[in-house]
C-alpha positions in Angstrom: -45.3 -64.0 -64.8 -47.8 -65.1 -62.2 -49.5 -62.2 -60.2 -47.8 -61.4 -56.9 -49.7 -61.2 -53.7 -48.5 -59.2 -50.6 -49.3 -61.1 -47.4 -49.2 -59.5 -44.0 -48.7 -61.5 -40.9 -47.0 -64.0 -43.1 -45.0 -65.7 -40.4 -48.0 -66.4 -38.2 -50.1 -69.6 -37.9 -52.6 -68.7 -40.7 -50.2 -66.5 -42.8 -47.9 -69.5 -43.3 -50.7 -71.7 -44.5 -51.9 -68.9 -46.9 -48.5 -68.5 -48.4 -48.2 -72.2 -49.0 -51.7 -72.2 -50.7 -50.6 -69.3 -52.9 -47.4 -71.1 -53.9 -49.4 -74.3 -54.7 -51.3 -72.1 -57.1 -48.2 -70.5 -58.7 -48.7 -67.1 -57.2 -45.8 -65.0 -56.6 -45.6 -64.1 -52.8 -44.2 -61.1 -51.0 -44.2 -61.6 -47.3 -44.6 -58.4 -45.2 -42.8 -59.1 -41.8 -41.8 -57.1 -38.8 -38.0 -57.1 -38.6 -37.9 -59.3 -35.5 -39.9 -62.1 -37.3 -37.9 -62.3 -40.5 -35.6 -65.1 -39.3 -36.6 -68.6 -38.2 -38.4 -69.4 -35.0 -37.4 -72.3 -32.9 -39.3 -74.7 -35.1 -40.2 -72.9 -38.4 -37.7 -72.5 -41.3 -36.9 -69.0 -42.2 -38.9 -67.6 -45.0 -35.6 -67.1 -46.8 -35.6 -70.8 -47.5 -39.0 -70.5 -49.3 -39.6 -69.1 -52.8 -41.0 -65.8 -51.4 -39.8 -62.3 -51.4 -39.5 -60.7 -47.9 -40.2 -57.1 -47.0 -39.3 -55.9 -43.5 -41.9 -53.4 -42.2 -44.4 -52.7 -39.5 -48.1 -52.0 -40.4 -48.1 -49.7 -37.3 -45.4 -47.6 -38.9 -46.5 -46.4 -42.4 -43.1 -45.2 -43.4 -41.7 -48.8 -43.1 -44.3 -50.3 -45.5 -44.3 -47.6 -48.1 -43.9 -49.3 -51.5 -44.4 -52.8 -50.1 -47.2 -53.4 -52.4 -45.7 -51.9 -55.6 -46.1 -54.5 -58.4 -48.5 -56.6 -56.5 -51.9 -57.5 -57.9 -53.4 -58.2 -54.5 -53.0 -57.9 -50.8 -54.1 -60.4 -48.2 -54.1 -58.7 -44.9 -53.8 -61.3 -42.2 -51.7 -59.5 -39.5 -53.5 -58.9 -36.3 -53.0 -59.0 -32.5 -55.4 -61.6 -31.1 -54.7 -60.9 -27.5 -57.6 -61.2 -25.0 -55.7 -60.9 -21.7 -55.7 -58.2 -20.6 -59.1 -57.4 -22.0 -58.1 -53.7 -22.6 -54.9 -53.0 -24.5 -54.0 -50.0 -26.7 -51.6 -52.1 -28.7 -54.5 -54.2 -29.9 -56.2 -51.2 -31.4 -52.8 -50.1 -32.9 -52.3 -53.3 -34.9 -55.9 -54.2 -35.7 -57.6 -50.9 -36.4 -54.8 -48.4 -37.2 -52.7 -51.1 -38.9 -55.7 -51.9 -41.2 -56.1 -48.3 -42.1 -52.4 -48.1 -43.1 -52.8 -51.2 -45.3 -55.9 -49.7 -46.9 -53.7 -46.6 -47.8 -51.0 -49.0 -49.2 -53.8 -50.6 -51.3 -54.9 -47.4 -52.7 -51.3 -46.3 -53.5 -50.5 -49.7 -55.3 -54.0 -49.9 -57.0 -54.2 -53.5 -56.3 -57.0 -55.6 -58.0 -58.0 -57.3 -54.8 -57.7 -56.6 -51.1 -58.6 -59.5 -48.9 -59.1 -58.6 -45.3 -58.9 -61.4 -42.7 -61.2 -60.6 -39.8 -62.9 -62.9 -37.3 -66.4 -64.5 -37.1 -66.9 -62.8 -33.8 -67.6 -59.5 -35.6 -71.0 -61.0 -36.4 -73.8 -61.9 -33.9 -73.6 -65.6 -32.9 -76.5 -67.8 -32.6 -77.8 -71.2 -31.3 -77.0 -74.6 -32.7 -80.4 -74.6 -34.3 -80.1 -71.1 -35.7 -76.5 -70.3 -36.0 -75.1 -66.7 -36.6 -74.3 -65.6 -40.1 -72.9 -62.6 -42.0 -76.3 -60.7 -41.7 -76.4 -60.6 -37.9 -75.0 -57.5 -36.2 -72.0 -57.6 -33.7 -73.2 -59.0 -30.3 -70.0 -58.8 -28.4 -70.0 -55.3 -27.0 -70.9 -56.5 -23.5 -67.6 -58.4 -23.2 -65.4 -55.3 -23.1 -62.7 -57.1 -25.2 -60.4 -54.8 -27.3 -59.7 -57.7 -29.7 -63.4 -58.0 -30.8 -64.0 -54.3 -30.6 -60.9 -53.4 -32.7 -61.8 -56.1 -35.4 -65.3 -54.7 -35.6 -63.7 -51.2 -36.2 -61.3 -52.5 -38.7 -64.1 -54.4 -40.6 -66.1 -51.2 -40.8 -63.0 -49.4 -42.2 -62.7 -51.9 -45.0 -66.4 -51.8 -45.8 -66.3 -48.0 -45.8 -63.4 -48.0 -48.2 -65.2 -50.3 -50.5 -68.3 -47.9 -50.5 -66.5 -44.6 -50.6 -63.1 -45.3 -52.3 -64.0 -48.2 -54.6 -61.6 -50.5 -52.8 -61.9 -54.0 -54.5 -62.1 -55.6 -51.0 -63.5 -58.9 -49.9 -63.6 -59.8 -46.3 -63.1 -63.4 -44.8 -63.8 -64.2 -41.2 -62.5 -67.4 -39.7 -63.8 -69.1 -36.7 -61.6 -71.1 -34.2 -58.6 -72.5 -36.2 -57.0 -75.9 -35.5 -54.2 -77.5 -37.5 -50.4 -78.1 -37.8 -47.8 -75.3 -37.8 -48.9 -73.3 -34.7 -45.5 -72.4 -33.5 -46.3 -69.9 -30.7 -48.7 -71.8 -30.1 -52.0 -69.9 -30.3 -55.4 -71.6 -30.7 -53.9 -75.0 -30.7 -52.5 -74.4 -27.2 -55.8 -75.9 -26.1 -54.7 -79.2 -27.3 -51.5 -79.1 -25.3 -53.4 -78.1 -22.1 -55.9 -81.0 -22.5 -53.2 -83.5 -23.2 -51.3 -82.4 -20.0 -54.3 -82.7 -18.0 -54.5 -79.0 -17.1 -58.2 -78.4 -18.0 -60.3 -79.2 -14.9 -63.7 -78.6 -16.4 -65.7 -77.4 -19.4 -67.6 -74.2 -19.5 -71.3 -73.8 -20.4 -70.8 -72.3 -24.0 -69.4 -73.5 -27.3 -67.9 -72.3 -30.5 -67.3 -73.2 -34.2 -64.1 -75.0 -35.2 -62.3 -75.1 -38.6 -59.1 -76.6 -40.1 -56.5 -73.8 -40.7 -55.8 -75.2 -44.1 -59.5 -74.9 -45.1 -59.4 -71.3 -44.1 -56.2 -70.7 -46.1 -57.8 -72.4 -49.2 -61.0 -70.3 -49.0 -59.0 -67.1 -48.4 -57.0 -67.6 -51.7 -60.2 -68.6 -53.4 -61.5 -65.0 -52.4 -58.9 -63.5 -54.7 -60.9 -64.7 -57.8 -64.3 -65.9 -56.4 -65.1 -63.5 -53.6 -67.7 -60.8 -54.4 -66.4 -57.3 -53.7 -67.8 -55.8 -50.5 -68.9 -59.2 -49.3 -68.0 -61.0 -46.0 -67.7 -64.7 -45.7 -67.5 -66.7 -42.4 -65.0 -69.5 -42.7 -65.8 -72.2 -40.3 -67.1 -75.8 -40.0 -68.3 -77.6 -36.9 -70.3 -76.1 -34.1 -69.5 -77.9 -30.8 -70.2 -77.2 -27.2 -67.1 -77.1 -25.0 -68.1 -80.4 -23.5 -68.3 -82.0 -27.0 -65.1 -80.3 -28.2 -63.0 -81.2 -25.3 -64.2 -84.8 -25.5 -63.4 -84.9 -29.3 -60.0 -83.6 -28.6 -59.3 -85.9 -25.7 -60.5 -89.0 -27.7 -58.3 -88.0 -30.6 -55.2 -87.6 -28.3 -56.2 -90.6 -26.2 -56.4 -88.8 -22.9 -59.2 -88.4 -20.4 -61.6 -85.5 -21.1 -62.4 -82.9 -18.4 -65.1 -84.4 -16.2 -66.8 -81.5 -14.4 -69.1 -78.8 -15.9 -68.3 -75.2 -14.8 -71.6 -73.6 -14.3 -72.0 -70.1 -15.6 -72.3 -68.3 -12.1 -69.1 -70.1 -11.0 -67.2 -69.0 -14.2 -68.4 -65.4 -13.6 -67.2 -65.5 -10.0 -63.8 -66.9 -11.3 -63.6 -64.1 -13.8 -64.3 -61.4 -11.2 -61.6 -63.0 -8.9 -59.2 -62.9 -11.7 -59.9 -59.3 -12.3 -59.3 -58.4 -8.7 -56.0 -60.4 -8.8 -54.8 -58.6 -11.8 -55.7 -55.2 -10.2 -53.9 -56.1 -7.0 -50.8 -57.5 -8.7 -50.7 -55.2 -11.7 -50.2 -58.3 -13.9 -52.8 -60.2 -15.9 -54.2 -63.4 -14.2 -54.7 -66.6 -16.1 -58.3 -65.5 -16.9 -60.3 -62.4 -16.8 -64.0 -61.7 -16.6 -64.3 -61.1 -20.4 -62.8 -64.4 -21.2 -65.2 -66.3 -18.8 -68.2 -64.3 -20.2 -67.2 -65.5 -23.7 -66.9 -69.1 -22.5 -70.4 -69.0 -21.1 -71.9 -68.1 -24.5 -72.4 -70.3 -27.6 -70.5 -68.7 -30.5 -72.2 -70.8 -33.2 -72.0 -69.8 -36.9 -73.1 -70.9 -40.3 -70.5 -71.0 -43.1 -73.0 -71.7 -45.9 -72.2 -68.6 -47.8 -68.5 -69.5 -48.0 -69.4 -73.1 -48.9 -71.5 -71.9 -51.8 -69.3 -69.0 -53.2 -65.7 -69.9 -52.1 -65.8 -73.7 -52.2 -64.8 -73.7 -48.5 -63.5 -77.3 -47.7 -64.8 -79.0 -44.7 -62.1 -81.2 -43.4 -63.2 -83.2 -40.3 -62.1 -81.5 -37.1 -60.5 -84.7 -35.8 -58.1 -84.5 -38.6 -57.1 -81.0 -37.7 -56.7 -82.1 -34.1 -54.6 -85.2 -35.1 -52.4 -83.2 -37.4 -51.8 -80.4 -35.0 -50.8 -82.9 -32.2 -48.5 -84.8 -34.6 -46.8 -81.6 -35.5 -46.3 -80.7 -31.9 -44.9 -84.1 -31.2 -42.5 -83.9 -34.2 -41.3 -80.5 -32.9 -40.8 -81.5 -29.3 -43.7 -79.6 -27.6 -44.7 -82.8 -25.9 
């Protein structure tokens, strides 16, 4: 019998791709799902139609996941709450930090041979295009005041501490900004829809690293056998300014790119006004000051370590854009 891998967040954008990669390699798959997500979404088939075993549970409620990893050789912990608006939200900590601690306890209980933690490249210090950040650079995002980033830093520290102090066979992978098909909510690929609909008026001063979601899934599964215990790997590909990225997306979708730069001071002013609006209305605005601060910076990273040790593929980003948009069209998002 092939080894079985427990996947958290299995019904999410990345989780679905990781399950598909595991199945391609003849792993057994047990999908850990919150009860509300076990059935189909509007566009994704229910997991009951796939050759996977489903376990209903919530990583925030340890009693519901007790025994979920029994008989599993490995855990790939993907589940996270990637909410950045509002910037401060206790639910983000409950899922990303406390939920990870519950999964670490489950891994100890089941004595798994590998624990793959899926974090984010933002837990490392970013750099310039000429000198991008890597796994050696300390976290640089404290100033943003984003619970998402802060909670992922805390969860990463938990995993590394478990490796050091409890002999956890843990490997950590940290994706950058993922694009590609199958983003049902949508999450990161919502940017494509906004650009296609002409709702992005300008481009901010910063930039980021982009990667095909299938490349991330491939390297994450590679980490089961090729990742070194206690090591972190940034999973990314192409560093682009927002101007370059928006133009690449627009060219691929055959629409006009945003024409106007948004100077950093103007972005900060918009962020402050958005915070005031949220305070007065008691509801999040479209933006907040943390989001505009992030957009003003260049979050550029090197993925050389993952290229060397995990054979991280480097699918052209325009392919990820085209595949994502074709999926959106096929499922009537546009």
